[in-house]
C-alpha positions, 0 to 999 in steps of 0.5 A, a space after each residue: 858318623 859325622 860328615 867331615 867339614 873344613 874350616 877356611 881361614 884367610 891367608 896370612 898377611 904379606 905372603 905368597 899364594 899357595 901354588 899347591 892350592 892353585 894346582 888343586 883348582 886347575 880344572 877351575 882355571 880351565 873352566 874360567 878360561 874356556 868361559 871367558 873365550 865363549 862369552 867373548 864371542 857369544 852372539 857375535 856375527 863374526 865370532 873369532 874373526 874379531 881376534 884377527 880384525 881388531 889388530 888388523 884394523 888398528 894396524 891399518 889406522 896406524 899405517 895410514 896416520 903414522 906410517 904415511 902421513 907422519 912418516 914414522 921411521 920403521 928401520 927398513 921394515 914395511 911399516 904394516 909389519 913393523 907396527 903389527 909385530 908390536 901390536 900383537 904383544 901390546 894388544 895381549 897386554 892391554 886386553 888382559 890388563 883391562 879385563 883382569 883389573 875388573 875380573 873380581 868385580 865382574 864376578 861378585 856373585 861368585 866371590 860372595 858365595 863360593 870359596 876358591 883361590 881368587 887368583 884363578 880369576 885374573 889368571 884365567 883372563 890372561 890365559 884366555 887372551 893367549 888364544 886371541 894372541 895365537 889367532 892374531 899371530 896368523 895375520 902377522 905370518 901372512 903379512 911377512 909372507 906378503 912382503 917376502 920377509 923371513 923370521 930370523 934365526 932367533 925366532 925360537 926366543 919368541 915364547 920367552 918374550 911372550 912369557 914376559 908379556 904374560 908375566 907383565 899382564 898378570 902383574 898388572 891385573 893382580 894390582 888393578 883387580 885388588 885395588 879395584 875392589 877397594 876403590 872403584 875409581 881404578 876401573 875408570 882409570 884403567 882405559 886411560 892408563 892403557 892409552 898413556 902406556 901405548 905411547 910410552 911403548 915403542 908400538 908406532 915408533 922405533 926405540 931409536 927415536 928415544 934419546 940414549 940417555 933416557 933409554 934405561 928409564 924408558 925400559 922401566 916399562 916392561 912392555 918396552 922389552 917385550 915389544 923390542 924383543 918381538 921385533 928383534 926375534 922376528 924381524 931382526 931390527 932394534 936392540 937385541 938382549 941388552 941392559 934395557 931388556 934385563 931391566 924390563 925383565 927385572 921390573 916385570 918380575 918385581 911387579 909380579 911378585 909384589 902383585 902376588 903378595 899384595 893380592 894375597 894380603 887383600 884377599 881376606 877383604 874381597 868378599 866384604 868389599 866387592 
């Protein structure tokens, strides 16, 4: 009896990915996620300590230059805690966006030889960076204990804001990864774009410094809602859930759905163009 065979056809243009197929490849998602974690700290002297050191050192630099020298307001919260609470979700987004945008090009041999849902690669990048986020969160807990700060009663909403950060990270990764296959310039632009977005996000300054008339336009950056939400849920500062947050959520979901459709429509060209 002849062995069964499968015919693999490219997905339909302008459609959402088949999530059932992605579920069938869930073990591959786990494999790529674990591989990303191991490769990140392989042959490093400090290993996973880098997950703590990177945001901690950045927080120290921001505290010296923005907190001490520029005297940036922190709404009554010690500046190290104020800025670290924003650096946590920001570093998660920035790292996922940078790495996810290069995930297809960096895995060129796999794309040209083996079939699997290409969505696995940027998704695994976002999931692997969640591990670094959880490790770095321990430092924030230590800082809050050092300064005698307690989480607010709304701390239980943190997973929701983390989910918003993950959706934003995945959305950006999908757009960047697909475009990077077609135009290698995207890989060079990503670091500069992240730097610009850092100053368009209230990481080193409070949202209160943004003029009221510009805040809805400002909230078109989904990371604004994420950072504001983290500070509000943990420290009780800044605006809580309001129209700006709703706008950030709407933009993040729009980018994610659009990114999924665009990524799916471009998938047929990845193996040829990568």
